[in-house]
LUMDO-547393 format. One record per residue (C-alpha): x, y, z; residue number from 1; residue in one letter. Coordinates in pm, whole numbers. Layout:
% residues N
MIPA      x      y      z resi resn
MIPA      X      Y      Z  NUM    A
...
% end
This chain:
% residues 224
MIPA      x      y      z resi resn
MIPA  -3476   3296   -888    1    M
MIPA  -3102   3240   -819    2    F
MIPA  -3157   3191   -477    3    S
MIPA  -3477   2943   -512    4    R
MIPA  -3259   2737   -768    5    V
MIPA  -2938   2748   -492    6    V
MIPA  -3227   2689   -209    7    L
MIPA  -3345   2336   -425    8    V
MIPA  -2970   2281   -558    9    F
MIPA  -2832   2251   -153   10    V
MIPA  -3190   2098    -27   11    S
MIPA  -3085   1739   -227   12    V
MIPA  -2768   1795   -219   13    S
MIPA  -2855   1791    175   14    L
MIPA  -3128   1469    108   15    L
MIPA  -2839   1259   -134   16    A
MIPA  -2633   1291    178   17    T
MIPA  -2882   1212    457   18    S
MIPA  -2983    867    281   19    V
MIPA  -2622    760    136   20    I
MIPA  -2534    812    532   21    V
MIPA  -2812    601    604   22    G
MIPA  -2763    351    354   23    Q
MIPA  -2400    299    536   24    R
MIPA  -2541    286    881   25    E
MIPA  -2795     17    789   26    L
MIPA  -2520   -185    578   27    A
MIPA  -2325   -217    899   28    G
MIPA  -2596   -237   1145   29    L
MIPA  -2688   -568    894   30    A
MIPA  -2375   -689    964   31    Q
MIPA  -2370   -632   1401   32    V
MIPA  -2689   -876   1385   33    G
MIPA  -2506  -1133   1099   34    A
MIPA  -2387  -1466   1217   35    T
MIPA  -1998  -1512   1322   36    D
MIPA  -1944  -1752   1033   37    E
MIPA  -2131  -1382    795   38    N
MIPA  -1915  -1189    938   39    F
MIPA  -1614  -1339    960   40    F
MIPA  -1649  -1374    567   41    E
MIPA  -1785   -999    536   42    T
MIPA  -1457   -863    661   43    V
MIPA  -1307  -1103    422   44    L
MIPA  -1443   -922    177   45    A
MIPA  -1379   -677    274   46    N
MIPA  -1717   -488    166   47    D
MIPA  -1833   -420    518   48    H
MIPA  -1888    -14    552   49    W
MIPA  -1755    163    866   50    L
MIPA  -2092    331    959   51    P
MIPA  -2071    667   1073   52    P
MIPA  -2198    720   1417   53    S
MIPA  -2005    646   1754   54    Y
MIPA  -2271    330   1866   55    K
MIPA  -2255     95   1542   56    S
MIPA  -1883    140   1461   57    T
MIPA  -1787     49   1837   58    D
MIPA  -1980   -233   1778   59    T
MIPA  -1867   -303   1486   60    I
MIPA  -1520   -332   1648   61    L
MIPA  -1631   -551   1928   62    R
MIPA  -1784   -761   1662   63    R
MIPA  -1413   -771   1493   64    C
MIPA  -1220   -845   1827   65    I
MIPA  -1480  -1123   1964   66    N
MIPA  -1519  -1270   1649   67    V
MIPA  -1218  -1211   1432   68    V
MIPA   -958  -1177   1711   69    G
MIPA  -1097  -1441   1961   70    G
MIPA  -1135  -1827   1849   71    L
MIPA  -1352  -1759   1584   72    Y
MIPA  -1123  -1635   1432   73    G
MIPA   -764  -1842   1536   74    A
MIPA   -959  -2106   1429   75    L
MIPA   -914  -2049   1066   76    Q
MIPA   -743  -2190    834   77    P
MIPA   -364  -1910    872   78    V
MIPA   -436  -1748    510   79    E
MIPA   -814  -1656    646   80    R
MIPA   -711  -1546    993   81    M
MIPA   -457  -1303    864   82    D
MIPA   -625  -1193    636   83    L
MIPA   -954  -1079    825   84    A
MIPA   -733   -963   1102   85    R
MIPA   -573   -681    858   86    W
MIPA   -877   -597    730   87    N
MIPA   -998   -558   1184   88    C
MIPA   -684   -353   1175   89    L
MIPA   -804   -139    889   90    D
MIPA  -1097    -89   1015   91    Q
MIPA   -973      5   1383   92    A
MIPA   -711    269   1185   93    D
MIPA   -996    452   1012   94    T
MIPA  -1224    491   1371   95    A
MIPA   -914    638   1541   96    I
MIPA   -809    845   1205   97    T
MIPA  -1198   1033   1265   98    R
MIPA  -1148    950   1646   99    M
MIPA   -812    995   1840  100    P
MIPA   -950    965   2147  101    S
MIPA  -1160    655   2167  102    Y
MIPA   -983    401   2333  103    A
MIPA  -1128     76   2169  104    L
MIPA   -964    200   1829  105    G
MIPA   -647    187   2013  106    W
MIPA   -732   -137   2226  107    Y
MIPA   -826   -300   1856  108    A
MIPA   -504   -159   1653  109    K
MIPA   -328   -299   1939  110    A
MIPA   -483   -666   1965  111    L
MIPA   -428   -726   1556  112    F
MIPA    -79   -549   1549  113    S
MIPA    -21   -832   1830  114    Y
MIPA   -170  -1119   1639  115    Q
MIPA    -30  -1040   1273  116    L
MIPA    364  -1009   1437  117    G
MIPA    346   -635   1449  118    E
MIPA    467   -592   1843  119    P
MIPA    611   -242   1835  120    K
MIPA    248    -94   1641  121    A
MIPA     81   -288   1900  122    G
MIPA    210   -216   2202  123    E
MIPA    283    190   2065  124    A
MIPA    -97    162   2051  125    A
MIPA   -187    -62   2318  126    L
MIPA      4    249   2503  127    I
MIPA   -278    511   2360  128    Q
MIPA   -573    343   2470  129    A
MIPA   -465    347   2798  130    Q
MIPA   -383    664   2797  131    Q
MIPA   -716    727   2605  132    T
MIPA   -966    509   2840  133    G
MIPA   -831    483   3162  134    R
MIPA  -1165    447   3339  135    H
MIPA  -1303    197   3069  136    E
MIPA  -1360   -159   3244  137    Q
MIPA  -1481   -392   3007  138    W
MIPA  -1137   -201   2749  139    I
MIPA   -913   -262   3104  140    A
MIPA  -1018   -568   3090  141    E
MIPA   -837   -637   2742  142    G
MIPA   -598   -449   2802  143    R
MIPA   -463   -697   3115  144    V
MIPA   -498   -978   2878  145    Q
MIPA   -316   -839   2661  146    L
MIPA    -33   -655   2820  147    A
MIPA    -13  -1017   3081  148    E
MIPA     93  -1168   2724  149    D
MIPA    377  -1002   2616  150    H
MIPA    444   -865   2934  151    F
MIPA    831   -955   2853  152    S
MIPA    869   -743   2608  153    T
MIPA    686   -393   2771  154    L
MIPA    799    -58   2794  155    S
MIPA    834    120   3108  156    L
MIPA    529    352   2944  157    A
MIPA    334     30   2898  158    A
MIPA    378    -97   3239  159    L
MIPA    279    227   3408  160    S
MIPA    -47    191   3218  161    G
MIPA    -92   -164   3280  162    H
MIPA    -66   -144   3664  163    Q
MIPA   -253    177   3638  164    K
MIPA   -581   -112   3441  165    D
MIPA   -466   -388   3739  166    L
MIPA   -589   -106   3957  167    E
MIPA   -840    -27   3832  168    L
MIPA  -1004   -408   3767  169    L
MIPA   -886   -479   4157  170    A
MIPA  -1128   -209   4255  171    Q
MIPA  -1459   -431   4096  172    S
MIPA  -1605   -794   4111  173    A
MIPA  -1594   -848   3782  174    R
MIPA  -1284   -664   3690  175    G
MIPA  -1144   -909   3960  176    V
MIPA  -1334  -1203   3765  177    A
MIPA  -1151  -1114   3443  178    S
MIPA   -875  -1173   3617  179    V
MIPA   -877  -1464   3864  180    A
MIPA   -806  -1737   3628  181    R
MIPA   -467  -1610   3594  182    R
MIPA   -402  -1497   3962  183    Y
MIPA   -509  -1879   4039  184    T
MIPA   -266  -2007   3774  185    T
MIPA     -4  -1764   3736  186    Q
MIPA    314  -1703   4065  187    P
MIPA    440  -1483   3919  188    E
MIPA    108  -1243   3818  189    F
MIPA    -15  -1363   4153  190    R
MIPA    310  -1201   4301  191    E
MIPA    244   -888   4069  192    R
MIPA    -91   -794   4122  193    I
MIPA   -120   -839   4511  194    T
MIPA    161   -585   4563  195    L
MIPA    -35   -322   4400  196    I
MIPA   -376   -453   4583  197    V
MIPA   -103   -406   4967  198    E
MIPA   -134    -85   4886  199    Q
MIPA   -504     13   4811  200    L
MIPA   -702     85   5101  201    P
MIPA   -791   -200   5323  202    P
MIPA  -1169   -230   5217  203    E
MIPA  -1092   -249   4892  204    D
MIPA   -759   -570   5007  205    Q
MIPA  -1116   -765   5159  206    V
MIPA  -1292   -652   4840  207    R
MIPA  -1011   -763   4608  208    F
MIPA   -966  -1105   4833  209    L
MIPA  -1340  -1182   4803  210    N
MIPA  -1361  -1143   4513  211    N
MIPA  -1062  -1368   4422  212    V
MIPA  -1230  -1600   4640  213    R
MIPA  -1557  -1538   4531  214    R
MIPA  -1511  -1664   4140  215    T
MIPA  -1265  -1947   4216  216    T
MIPA  -1545  -2094   4421  217    Q
MIPA  -1842  -2030   4124  218    T
MIPA  -1590  -2121   3890  219    S
MIPA  -1403  -2451   4039  220    G
MIPA  -1139  -2303   4119  221    M
MIPA   -834  -2362   4353  222    V
MIPA   -788  -2115   4546  223    M
MIPA   -365  -2009   4635  224    P
% end
């Protein structure tokens, strides 16, 4: 009799837990599908759930990066912008506490730390993102932009990770496209990445130049 009671109790507990988890997942996914405006307002209210699944967490943090950390967020009044950034930073902290090797979470923490005027925390998170997501090109594109924006203050460790990111991007059409504008408009960046490309195999060097040329022609930029 006792064992049956225990079994029923355990079954009910598992069912209740699954319902709660399901509700959190659905609440998070609802925010993923919201408009930029609605998503931003939900982040401001700080009542959004960070879903338990990796995929949903990943999608929500990407929206934080693109909406709150991007143009939409930058166009908001300072008080609203900063509050939303702090809340997204909190979500990134929650994610990496749960998943310490989660590169996107570290990148999100780096981005929002820098945006909120916390450069030491920003660089520390950037280094973690570089180390945990060395081969993740989409995140590397963001890391390169962030590192270049703060290049003059980077430590040797961050610079080393930045060079590896540039090497990764230099070997693909998408990666080159993400840095092409900086290549054509900033001589100091062009000099740095040229030194990196010169260390690659000859076929990768040719591919890099062809990709830069193709990207600049498509976008109307002028090849130096």
